[in-house]
C-alpha positions as a Markdown table, in Angstrom:
| # | Residue | x | y | z |
|---|---|---|---|---|
| 1 | Val | -3.9 | -0.1 | 13.3 |
| 2 | Gly | -0.7 | -1.7 | 12.0 |
| 3 | Ser | 3.0 | -1.8 | 12.5 |
| 4 | Gly | 4.6 | -1.0 | 9.1 |
| 5 | Gly | 6.0 | 2.0 | 7.3 |
| 6 | Arg | 2.6 | 2.9 | 5.9 |
| 7 | Glu | 1.2 | 3.2 | 9.5 |
| 8 | His | 4.2 | 5.3 | 10.7 |
| 9 | Ala | 3.6 | 7.6 | 7.7 |
| 10 | Leu | -0.1 | 7.9 | 8.5 |
| 11 | Ala | 0.5 | 8.5 | 12.2 |
| 12 | Trp | 3.2 | 11.1 | 11.3 |
| 13 | Arg | 0.9 | 13.0 | 9.0 |
| 14 | Leu | -2.0 | 12.8 | 11.5 |
| 15 | Ser | 0.3 | 14.1 | 14.3 |
| 16 | Arg | 0.7 | 17.3 | 12.4 |
| 17 | Ser | -3.0 | 18.0 | 12.4 |
| 18 | Pro | -4.3 | 20.5 | 15.0 |
| 19 | Gln | -7.3 | 18.3 | 15.4 |
| 20 | Val | -5.3 | 15.4 | 16.8 |
| 21 | Thr | -4.4 | 15.4 | 20.5 |
| 22 | Ala | -3.3 | 11.8 | 21.1 |
| 23 | Ile | -2.3 | 8.9 | 18.9 |
| 24 | Phe | -2.4 | 5.2 | 19.8 |
| 25 | Ala | -0.8 | 2.6 | 17.5 |
| 26 | Ala | -1.6 | -1.1 | 17.5 |
| 27 | Arg | 1.0 | -2.7 | 17.4 |
| 28 | Gly | 3.1 | 0.1 | 16.0 |
| 29 | Asn | 6.9 | 0.3 | 15.8 |
| 30 | Ala | 9.8 | 2.4 | 17.2 |
| 31 | Gly | 8.7 | 5.3 | 14.9 |
| 32 | Thr | 5.1 | 5.4 | 16.0 |
| 33 | Ala | 6.3 | 5.2 | 19.6 |
| 34 | Thr | 7.8 | 8.7 | 19.2 |
| 35 | Leu | 4.3 | 10.1 | 18.2 |
| 36 | Gly | 2.1 | 8.5 | 20.8 |
| 37 | Gln | 1.5 | 5.2 | 22.7 |
| 38 | Asn | 2.0 | 1.8 | 21.2 |
| 39 | Leu | -0.5 | -0.9 | 22.2 |
| 40 | Pro | 0.6 | -4.6 | 22.3 |
| 41 | Ile | -2.3 | -5.7 | 20.1 |
| 42 | Asp | -1.9 | -7.6 | 16.8 |
| 43 | Asp | -3.8 | -6.2 | 13.8 |
| 44 | Thr | -5.7 | -9.5 | 13.5 |
| 45 | Asp | -7.0 | -9.3 | 17.1 |
| 46 | Val | -10.3 | -7.7 | 16.2 |
| 47 | Asp | -11.8 | -8.1 | 19.7 |
| 48 | Gly | -8.7 | -6.7 | 21.3 |
| 49 | Leu | -8.6 | -3.7 | 18.9 |
| 50 | Val | -12.3 | -2.9 | 19.6 |
| 51 | Ala | -11.8 | -3.2 | 23.3 |
| 52 | Ala | -8.8 | -0.9 | 23.2 |
| 53 | Ser | -10.6 | 1.6 | 21.1 |
| 54 | Ile | -13.4 | 1.8 | 23.6 |
| 55 | Gly | -11.1 | 1.8 | 26.6 |
| 56 | Asn | -8.9 | 4.6 | 25.3 |
| 57 | Gly | -11.8 | 6.8 | 24.1 |
| 58 | Ile | -10.8 | 6.7 | 20.5 |
| 59 | Asp | -12.6 | 9.3 | 18.3 |
| 60 | Leu | -11.3 | 7.9 | 14.9 |
| 61 | Ala | -9.7 | 4.6 | 14.0 |
| 62 | Val | -7.4 | 4.6 | 11.0 |
| 63 | Ile | -6.9 | 1.0 | 9.7 |
| 64 | Gly | -3.7 | 0.7 | 7.8 |
| 65 | Pro | -3.4 | -3.0 | 6.6 |
| 66 | Glu | -5.8 | -5.0 | 4.5 |
| 67 | Thr | -6.1 | -8.0 | 6.8 |
| 68 | Pro | -8.0 | -6.4 | 9.7 |
| 69 | Leu | -10.3 | -4.8 | 7.1 |
| 70 | Ala | -11.0 | -8.2 | 5.5 |
| 71 | Leu | -11.7 | -9.5 | 9.0 |
| 72 | Gly | -14.4 | -6.8 | 9.5 |
| 73 | Leu | -12.7 | -4.5 | 11.9 |
| 74 | Ala | -14.3 | -1.4 | 10.4 |
| 75 | Asp | -17.8 | -2.9 | 10.8 |
| 76 | Arg | -17.1 | -3.8 | 14.5 |
| 77 | Leu | -15.9 | -0.3 | 15.3 |
| 78 | Gln | -18.8 | 1.3 | 13.6 |
| 79 | Glu | -21.1 | -0.9 | 15.6 |
| 80 | Thr | -19.7 | 0.7 | 18.7 |
| 81 | Ser | -20.1 | 4.2 | 17.3 |
| 82 | Ile | -16.4 | 4.7 | 16.7 |
| 83 | Pro | -15.8 | 6.1 | 13.2 |
| 84 | Ala | -13.4 | 3.9 | 11.2 |
| 85 | Phe | -11.4 | 5.0 | 8.2 |
| 86 | Gly | -11.4 | 1.9 | 6.1 |
| 87 | Pro | -14.0 | -0.1 | 4.1 |
| 88 | Ser | -16.4 | -2.6 | 5.5 |
| 89 | Gln | -15.7 | -6.4 | 5.3 |
| 90 | Ala | -18.0 | -6.6 | 2.3 |
| 91 | Ala | -16.3 | -3.7 | 0.5 |
| 92 | Ser | -12.9 | -5.1 | 1.4 |
| 93 | Gln | -13.6 | -8.0 | -0.9 |
| 94 | Leu | -12.4 | -5.7 | -3.7 |
| 95 | Glu | -8.9 | -6.7 | -2.5 |
| 96 | Ala | -9.5 | -9.9 | -0.6 |
| 97 | Ser | -10.9 | -11.7 | -3.6 |
| 98 | Lys | -9.3 | -11.2 | -6.9 |
| 99 | Ser | -12.1 | -13.0 | -8.7 |
| 100 | Phe | -14.7 | -10.7 | -7.1 |
| 101 | Ala | -12.6 | -7.6 | -8.1 |
| 102 | Arg | -12.5 | -8.7 | -11.7 |
| 103 | Glu | -16.3 | -9.4 | -11.6 |
| 104 | Val | -16.8 | -5.8 | -10.3 |
| 105 | Met | -14.5 | -4.3 | -12.9 |
| 106 | Thr | -16.3 | -6.1 | -15.7 |
| 107 | Ala | -19.7 | -4.9 | -14.5 |
| 108 | Ala | -18.3 | -1.4 | -14.2 |
| 109 | His | -16.8 | -1.5 | -17.7 |
| 110 | Val | -13.3 | -0.8 | -16.3 |
| 111 | Pro | -10.7 | -2.0 | -18.8 |
| 112 | Gly | -8.1 | -4.6 | -17.6 |
| 113 | Pro | -6.2 | -7.5 | -19.1 |
| 114 | Asn | -8.0 | -10.5 | -20.6 |
| 115 | Phe | -8.5 | -12.9 | -17.7 |
| 116 | Arg | -10.1 | -16.3 | -16.8 |
| 117 | Val | -11.2 | -17.5 | -13.4 |
| 118 | Phe | -10.7 | -21.2 | -12.3 |
| 119 | Gln | -12.1 | -23.0 | -9.3 |
| 120 | Thr | -9.6 | -25.8 | -9.6 |
| 121 | Thr | -5.9 | -26.1 | -10.3 |
| 122 | Gly | -6.8 | -28.7 | -13.0 |
| 123 | Gly | -8.8 | -26.2 | -15.0 |
| 124 | Ala | -6.1 | -23.6 | -14.7 |
| 125 | Leu | -3.4 | -26.1 | -15.9 |
| 126 | Asp | -5.6 | -27.1 | -18.9 |
| 127 | Tyr | -5.9 | -23.4 | -19.8 |
| 128 | Val | -2.2 | -22.6 | -19.8 |
| 129 | Ala | -1.5 | -25.8 | -21.8 |
| 130 | Thr | -3.1 | -24.2 | -24.8 |
| 131 | His | -2.5 | -20.5 | -24.0 |
| 132 | Asp | 0.5 | -19.2 | -26.0 |
| 133 | Arg | 1.0 | -15.9 | -24.2 |
| 134 | Pro | 2.8 | -14.9 | -21.0 |
| 135 | Val | 0.4 | -14.8 | -18.1 |
| 136 | Val | 0.1 | -13.6 | -14.5 |
| 137 | Val | -1.2 | -16.1 | -12.0 |
| 138 | Lys | -3.1 | -14.8 | -9.0 |
| 139 | Ala | -4.5 | -16.9 | -6.1 |
| 140 | Asp | -7.6 | -15.5 | -4.5 |
| 141 | Gly | -7.1 | -14.1 | -1.0 |
| 142 | Leu | -4.7 | -11.7 | 0.7 |
| 143 | Ala | -1.0 | -12.2 | 0.2 |
| 144 | Ala | 0.6 | -9.0 | 1.6 |
| 145 | Gly | 1.4 | -7.6 | -1.8 |
| 146 | Lys | 3.3 | -10.7 | -2.9 |
| 147 | Gly | 0.5 | -13.0 | -4.2 |
| 148 | Val | 1.2 | -12.5 | -7.9 |
| 149 | Ala | 3.4 | -14.8 | -10.1 |
| 150 | Met | 4.7 | -13.3 | -13.4 |
| 151 | Cys | 4.9 | -16.2 | -15.8 |
| 152 | Pro | 6.8 | -15.7 | -19.1 |
| 153 | Asp | 6.3 | -19.3 | -20.2 |
| 154 | Arg | 4.0 | -22.3 | -19.6 |
| 155 | Glu | 6.5 | -24.1 | -17.3 |
| 156 | Thr | 6.6 | -21.1 | -14.9 |
| 157 | Ala | 2.8 | -20.8 | -15.1 |
| 158 | Arg | 2.3 | -24.5 | -14.3 |
| 159 | Ala | 4.6 | -24.2 | -11.3 |
| 160 | Ala | 2.7 | -21.1 | -10.1 |
| 161 | Ile | -0.6 | -22.9 | -10.4 |
| 162 | Arg | 0.6 | -26.0 | -8.6 |
| 163 | Ala | 1.8 | -23.7 | -5.7 |
| 164 | Cys | -1.8 | -22.6 | -5.2 |
| 165 | Leu | -3.9 | -24.5 | -2.7 |
| 166 | Glu | -6.2 | -27.0 | -4.4 |
| 167 | Asp | -9.4 | -25.4 | -3.0 |
| 168 | Arg | -8.4 | -21.8 | -3.9 |
| 169 | Thr | -9.9 | -19.9 | -6.8 |
| 170 | Ile | -7.2 | -18.9 | -9.4 |
| 171 | Val | -7.3 | -15.9 | -11.7 |
| 172 | Ile | -5.1 | -16.0 | -14.8 |
| 173 | Glu | -4.5 | -12.8 | -16.7 |
| 174 | Asp | -2.6 | -11.9 | -19.8 |
| 175 | Trp | 0.7 | -10.3 | -19.0 |
| 176 | Leu | 0.6 | -6.6 | -19.9 |
| 177 | His | 3.5 | -4.3 | -20.7 |
| 178 | Gly | 4.1 | -0.6 | -19.9 |
| 179 | Ala | 4.7 | 1.7 | -17.0 |
| 180 | Glu | 3.0 | 0.7 | -13.7 |
| 181 | Val | 1.5 | 3.3 | -11.4 |
| 182 | Ser | -0.4 | 3.3 | -8.2 |
| 183 | Val | -3.2 | 5.8 | -7.8 |
| 184 | Phe | -4.9 | 6.8 | -4.5 |
| 185 | Gly | -7.9 | 8.7 | -3.5 |
| 186 | Phe | -10.1 | 9.3 | -0.4 |
| 187 | Thr | -13.8 | 8.3 | -0.7 |
| 188 | Asp | -16.9 | 8.4 | 1.5 |
| 189 | Gly | -18.6 | 5.8 | -0.7 |
| 190 | His | -20.0 | 8.3 | -3.2 |
| 191 | Glu | -17.6 | 11.1 | -3.7 |
| 192 | Leu | -13.9 | 10.6 | -4.6 |
| 193 | Ser | -11.2 | 13.2 | -3.8 |
| 194 | Pro | -8.6 | 14.3 | -6.3 |
| 195 | Val | -6.2 | 11.5 | -6.8 |
| 196 | Val | -2.4 | 11.2 | -6.3 |
| 197 | Ala | 0.1 | 8.9 | -8.1 |
| 198 | Ala | 3.2 | 7.0 | -7.1 |
| 199 | Thr | 5.3 | 4.1 | -8.3 |
| 200 | Asp | 6.5 | 1.0 | -6.5 |
| 201 | Tyr | 9.5 | -1.1 | -7.0 |
| 202 | Lys | 8.7 | -4.7 | -6.1 |
| 203 | Arg | 11.9 | -6.7 | -7.0 |
| 204 | Ile | 14.7 | -7.1 | -4.5 |
| 205 | Gly | 17.5 | -6.5 | -7.1 |
| 206 | Glu | 18.4 | -3.4 | -9.1 |
| 207 | Gly | 17.1 | -3.3 | -12.6 |
| 208 | Gly | 14.0 | -5.2 | -11.5 |
| 209 | Ser | 15.9 | -8.5 | -10.9 |
| 210 | Gly | 15.4 | -11.1 | -8.2 |
| 211 | Ala | 12.6 | -12.1 | -5.9 |
| 212 | Asn | 9.3 | -10.3 | -5.4 |
| 213 | Thr | 9.1 | -8.3 | -2.2 |
| 214 | Gly | 6.6 | -6.1 | -0.4 |
| 215 | Gly | 8.2 | -3.1 | -2.0 |
| 216 | Met | 11.8 | -1.7 | -2.1 |
| 217 | Gly | 11.0 | 1.9 | -2.8 |
| 218 | Ser | 8.7 | 4.4 | -4.4 |
| 219 | Phe | 8.5 | 7.8 | -5.9 |
| 220 | Gly | 6.0 | 10.3 | -7.1 |
| 221 | Pro | 4.8 | 11.8 | -9.2 |
| 222 | Pro | 6.2 | 10.0 | -12.3 |
| 223 | Ser | 7.1 | 12.1 | -15.2 |
| 224 | Tyr | 4.1 | 11.2 | -17.3 |
| 225 | Trp | 1.5 | 12.0 | -14.6 |
| 226 | Asn | -0.6 | 15.1 | -15.5 |
| 227 | Asp | -4.1 | 16.5 | -14.8 |
| 228 | Asp | -5.6 | 14.9 | -17.8 |
| 229 | Leu | -4.4 | 11.4 | -16.9 |
| 230 | Ala | -5.5 | 11.9 | -13.3 |
| 231 | Ala | -9.0 | 12.9 | -14.4 |
| 232 | Gln | -9.1 | 9.9 | -16.8 |
| 233 | Ile | -8.2 | 7.4 | -14.0 |
| 234 | Arg | -10.4 | 9.0 | -11.4 |
| 235 | Asp | -13.5 | 9.5 | -13.5 |
| 236 | Gly | -13.2 | 6.5 | -15.9 |
| 237 | Phe | -11.8 | 3.8 | -13.6 |
| 238 | Met | -12.2 | 4.5 | -9.9 |
| 239 | Leu | -15.6 | 6.2 | -9.7 |
| 240 | Pro | -17.3 | 3.5 | -11.8 |
| 241 | Val | -16.1 | 0.9 | -9.3 |
| 242 | Leu | -17.4 | 3.0 | -6.4 |
| 243 | Arg | -20.8 | 3.2 | -8.1 |
| 244 | Glu | -20.8 | -0.6 | -8.8 |
| 245 | Met | -20.0 | -1.3 | -5.1 |
| 246 | Asn | -22.9 | 0.9 | -4.1 |
| 247 | Asp | -25.2 | -0.9 | -6.5 |
| 248 | Arg | -24.1 | -4.2 | -4.8 |
| 249 | Gly | -25.1 | -2.8 | -1.4 |
| 250 | Ala | -21.4 | -2.6 | -0.2 |
| 251 | Pro | -20.6 | 1.2 | -0.2 |
| 252 | Tyr | -16.8 | 1.7 | -0.1 |
| 253 | Arg | -15.4 | 4.2 | 2.4 |
| 254 | Gly | -11.7 | 4.9 | 3.0 |
| 255 | Ala | -8.7 | 4.9 | 0.8 |
| 256 | Leu | -9.1 | 3.4 | -2.7 |
| 257 | Tyr | -6.0 | 2.2 | -4.4 |
| 258 | Cys | -6.0 | 1.6 | -8.1 |
| 259 | Gly | -3.0 | -0.2 | -9.6 |
| 260 | Leu | -2.7 | 0.4 | -13.3 |
| 261 | Met | -0.5 | -0.5 | -16.3 |
| 262 | Leu | -0.2 | 2.2 | -18.9 |
| 263 | Thr | -0.1 | 0.1 | -22.0 |
| 264 | Ser | 0.2 | 1.2 | -25.7 |
| 265 | Ala | -3.6 | 0.6 | -25.9 |
| 266 | Gly | -4.3 | 2.8 | -22.9 |
| 267 | Pro | -4.5 | 2.4 | -19.1 |
| 268 | Arg | -5.5 | -1.1 | -17.8 |
| 269 | Val | -6.3 | -1.9 | -14.2 |
| 270 | Leu | -4.1 | -4.6 | -12.6 |
| 271 | Glu | -5.8 | -4.5 | -9.2 |
| 272 | Phe | -7.8 | -2.5 | -6.7 |
| 273 | Asn | -6.7 | -2.5 | -3.1 |
| 274 | Cys | -8.7 | -1.5 | 0.0 |
| 275 | Arg | -6.0 | 0.6 | 1.7 |
| 276 | Phe | -3.0 | 2.9 | 1.0 |
| 277 | Gly | 0.0 | 1.2 | -0.5 |
| 278 | Asp | 3.3 | 0.4 | 1.2 |
| 279 | Pro | 5.8 | 2.0 | 0.4 |
| 280 | Glu | 3.8 | 4.5 | -1.6 |
| 281 | Thr | 2.2 | 6.0 | 1.5 |
| 282 | Gln | 5.6 | 7.1 | 2.7 |
| 283 | Val | 6.0 | 9.3 | -0.4 |
| 284 | Ile | 2.4 | 10.6 | -0.7 |
| 285 | Met | 1.6 | 11.5 | 2.9 |
| 286 | Pro | 4.3 | 14.2 | 2.9 |
| 287 | Arg | 2.6 | 15.6 | -0.2 |
| 288 | Leu | -0.9 | 15.8 | 1.4 |
| 289 | Leu | -1.6 | 19.5 | 2.0 |
| 290 | Thr | -5.1 | 19.1 | 3.6 |
| 291 | Asp | -5.7 | 18.1 | 7.2 |
| 292 | Pro | -5.9 | 14.3 | 7.1 |
| 293 | Ala | -7.9 | 14.0 | 10.3 |
| 294 | Glu | -10.7 | 16.1 | 8.8 |
| 295 | Ile | -10.6 | 14.1 | 5.5 |
| 296 | Met | -10.5 | 10.7 | 7.2 |
| 297 | Met | -13.3 | 11.5 | 9.7 |
| 298 | Ser | -15.5 | 12.8 | 6.9 |
| 299 | Cys | -14.9 | 9.6 | 4.9 |
| 300 | Ala | -15.7 | 7.5 | 7.9 |
| 301 | Val | -19.0 | 9.1 | 8.6 |
| 302 | Gly | -19.9 | 9.1 | 4.9 |
| 303 | Asp | -19.7 | 12.8 | 4.1 |
| 304 | Leu | -16.5 | 13.9 | 2.3 |
| 305 | Ser | -18.0 | 17.2 | 1.5 |
| 306 | Ala | -17.8 | 18.1 | 5.2 |
| 307 | Ala | -14.0 | 18.3 | 4.9 |
| 308 | Pro | -11.9 | 20.9 | 3.1 |
| 309 | Pro | -11.1 | 20.0 | -0.5 |
| 310 | Val | -8.3 | 17.5 | -0.7 |
| 311 | Gln | -5.1 | 19.0 | -2.1 |
| 312 | Trp | -1.8 | 17.3 | -3.0 |
| 313 | Ser | 1.6 | 19.0 | -3.5 |
| 314 | Asp | 3.3 | 18.7 | -6.8 |
| 315 | Gln | 6.7 | 18.4 | -5.0 |
| 316 | Pro | 8.5 | 15.2 | -6.0 |
| 317 | Ala | 9.2 | 12.7 | -3.2 |
| 318 | Val | 11.5 | 9.6 | -3.3 |
| 319 | Gly | 11.5 | 6.8 | -0.8 |
| 320 | Val | 14.1 | 4.1 | -0.5 |
| 321 | Val | 13.5 | 1.0 | 1.7 |
| 322 | Met | 16.3 | -0.6 | 3.8 |
| 323 | Val | 16.0 | -4.4 | 4.5 |
| 324 | Pro | 18.2 | -7.0 | 6.2 |
| 325 | Gly | 20.4 | -9.4 | 4.4 |
| 326 | Gly | 18.5 | -12.4 | 3.2 |
| 327 | Tyr | 15.2 | -10.6 | 2.7 |
| 328 | Pro | 12.7 | -11.7 | 1.3 |
| 329 | Gly | 14.0 | -15.0 | 2.5 |
| 330 | Pro | 15.1 | -15.8 | 6.1 |
| 331 | Tyr | 16.7 | -12.9 | 7.9 |
| 332 | Gln | 18.0 | -11.9 | 11.3 |
| 333 | Thr | 16.1 | -9.5 | 13.7 |
| 334 | Gly | 17.1 | -7.8 | 16.9 |
| 335 | Val | 20.0 | -6.0 | 15.3 |
| 336 | Pro | 20.9 | -2.5 | 16.5 |
| 337 | Ile | 20.3 | 0.3 | 14.1 |
| 338 | Ser | 22.7 | 3.3 | 14.1 |
| 339 | Gly | 22.3 | 6.7 | 12.5 |
| 340 | Leu | 18.8 | 7.5 | 13.6 |
| 341 | Glu | 19.8 | 10.4 | 15.8 |
| 342 | Arg | 19.4 | 13.1 | 13.1 |
| 343 | Pro | 16.0 | 14.8 | 13.3 |
| 344 | Asp | 13.6 | 14.8 | 10.4 |
| 345 | Ser | 13.2 | 18.0 | 8.4 |
| 346 | Asp | 10.9 | 19.3 | 5.7 |
| 347 | Asp | 12.8 | 17.5 | 3.0 |
| 348 | Ser | 14.2 | 14.4 | 4.7 |
| 349 | Ile | 12.1 | 11.9 | 6.7 |
| 350 | Val | 12.7 | 8.4 | 8.1 |
| 351 | Phe | 9.7 | 6.2 | 8.4 |
| 352 | His | 10.1 | 3.1 | 10.5 |
| 353 | Ala | 8.6 | -0.3 | 9.6 |
| 354 | Gly | 10.2 | -3.4 | 11.1 |
| 355 | Thr | 11.7 | -1.7 | 14.1 |
| 356 | Gln | 11.2 | -1.9 | 17.9 |
| 357 | Thr | 12.7 | -0.2 | 20.9 |
| 358 | Ala | 14.9 | -2.3 | 23.0 |
| 359 | Asp | 13.3 | -3.3 | 26.3 |
| 360 | Asp | 16.4 | -2.9 | 28.4 |
| 361 | Gly | 15.8 | 0.8 | 28.9 |
| 362 | Ser | 18.7 | 1.9 | 26.6 |
| 363 | Gly | 16.4 | 3.4 | 24.0 |
| 364 | Ala | 18.2 | 1.6 | 21.3 |
| 365 | Val | 16.2 | 0.8 | 18.1 |
| 366 | Leu | 16.5 | -2.7 | 16.8 |
| 367 | Thr | 15.4 | -4.4 | 13.6 |
| 368 | Ala | 12.2 | -6.4 | 13.9 |
| 369 | Gly | 11.0 | -7.2 | 10.4 |
| 370 | Gly | 11.8 | -7.6 | 6.7 |
| 371 | Arg | 11.4 | -4.0 | 5.6 |
| 372 | Val | 13.1 | -2.1 | 8.4 |
| 373 | Leu | 12.6 | 1.5 | 7.4 |
| 374 | Ala | 12.3 | 3.9 | 4.5 |
| 375 | Cys | 14.2 | 7.2 | 3.9 |
| 376 | Val | 12.2 | 9.8 | 2.0 |
| 377 | Gly | 13.6 | 12.9 | 0.3 |
| 378 | Leu | 11.6 | 15.8 | -1.0 |
| 379 | Gly | 13.0 | 18.3 | -3.4 |
| 380 | Asp | 12.4 | 20.9 | -6.2 |
| 381 | Ser | 13.0 | 18.1 | -8.7 |
| 382 | Leu | 12.9 | 14.3 | -8.7 |
| 383 | Ala | 16.7 | 14.3 | -9.0 |
| 384 | Asp | 16.9 | 16.6 | -6.0 |
| 385 | Ala | 14.5 | 14.4 | -4.0 |
| 386 | Arg | 16.4 | 11.3 | -4.9 |
| 387 | Thr | 19.7 | 12.8 | -3.8 |
| 388 | Lys | 18.2 | 13.7 | -0.4 |
| 389 | Ala | 16.7 | 10.2 | 0.0 |
| 390 | Tyr | 20.0 | 8.5 | -0.7 |
| 391 | Ala | 22.0 | 10.9 | 1.4 |
| 392 | Arg | 19.7 | 10.1 | 4.4 |
| 393 | Ile | 19.8 | 6.4 | 3.9 |
| 394 | Ser | 23.6 | 6.3 | 3.5 |
| 395 | Ser | 23.8 | 7.7 | 7.0 |
| 396 | Ile | 21.9 | 4.8 | 8.6 |
| 397 | Ser | 23.2 | 1.3 | 9.1 |
| 398 | Phe | 22.9 | -2.0 | 10.7 |
| 399 | Glu | 24.6 | -5.3 | 10.2 |
| 400 | Gly | 23.7 | -6.8 | 6.8 |
| 401 | Ala | 21.6 | -3.8 | 5.7 |
| 402 | Tyr | 20.7 | -3.6 | 2.0 |
| 403 | Tyr | 18.9 | -1.2 | -0.2 |
| 404 | Arg | 18.4 | -0.7 | -4.0 |
| 405 | Arg | 20.4 | 2.1 | -5.5 |
| 406 | Asp | 18.2 | 2.6 | -8.6 |
| 407 | Ile | 15.0 | 3.9 | -7.1 |
| 408 | Ala | 13.6 | 6.8 | -9.2 |
| 409 | Ala | 16.6 | 6.5 | -11.6 |
| 410 | Asp | 14.1 | 6.3 | -14.4 |
| 411 | Pro | 11.5 | 9.0 | -13.9 |
| 412 | Ser | 9.0 | 7.3 | -16.3 |
| 413 | Gly | 8.7 | 4.3 | -13.9 |
| 414 | Gln | 9.5 | 1.8 | -16.7 |
| 415 | Leu | 11.3 | -0.4 | -14.3 |
| 416 | Val | 8.3 | -0.7 | -12.0 |
| 417 | Gly | 6.7 | -4.1 | -12.0 |
| 418 | Thr | 9.7 | -5.9 | -13.6 |
């Protein structure tokens, strides 16, 4: 379920499983169309997705985006005896409600920034009027990875608060400093697999400048990532949240995404999300060594132990996102893309996102969204992977195409989140 680069990466990795005989993507893109059949169903059309799953004899539904999860798609599928990889509507509140997430983290004793929750914009404005530190303003609800305002001063914070709807809960957090990292694991609601790390570049401009986006690139693992840090995050941050969700009667199954800042005082959780990240999925799926169909099915039915142990490759991967001119503001779609003829290889992969196949029978691939595609390189070193990613993206073009040229330039990930 979904039509972005994350969904193409998931479908691509599932297509390499001997357990998988057919793939359907709703709504999919020009990339998923090469792996199976695209279905003209939006990811918010829960009734249509359930009907299509029943009609096509689906054995496992893999839900990519957060919105259908928050709408209860996993619950509806499970009610029809179709296993769904993704948390229930109740468990999805971990992402859908930032105030709920902070409440869960506090109860689970998971460290994060100092924060306050406000039910009105007036209360939030009063708070920043006397708060003398830079803050981060978050409005409750889903925002496609762009619902966070970094506010270095009171004027910026006031503008961010006023931009929130009057009836929306607002969370204000102290602004943390350090390297930002996204950590992912598979869970059946009780057990949590070994985790994998990647970084994400949000800003449109090089050096972390310009407007916030859905993500302009990613790489993994960062230079500081090691077994000890992985164990600390898994055991001390992610598992306690899973236990707390169980205690609340909302067991969490699927992909658990923990976004952290590695501060001078230690790791601090910025957010939990209820799905894999985008564009991080594009650099972690090529590094997944274990059969994803077996893992996802085992999570969906609540028994991760039934699958082989989850293993991740240490091979570095770098992904660079290509967007149309004007993004994240207004941009043109329907533009032909050239340079996609080269086949993928073990160390160079193109994942489609905002693409579609022309309906005139020509087979041409056209732009259809903001983040059009991502080119991923894998190598013996991060520098090698980076070279391969940029070599691949330089061979692809469309009118007005743009991409950042500094993805993975700093292996510590210090630019991430700026």
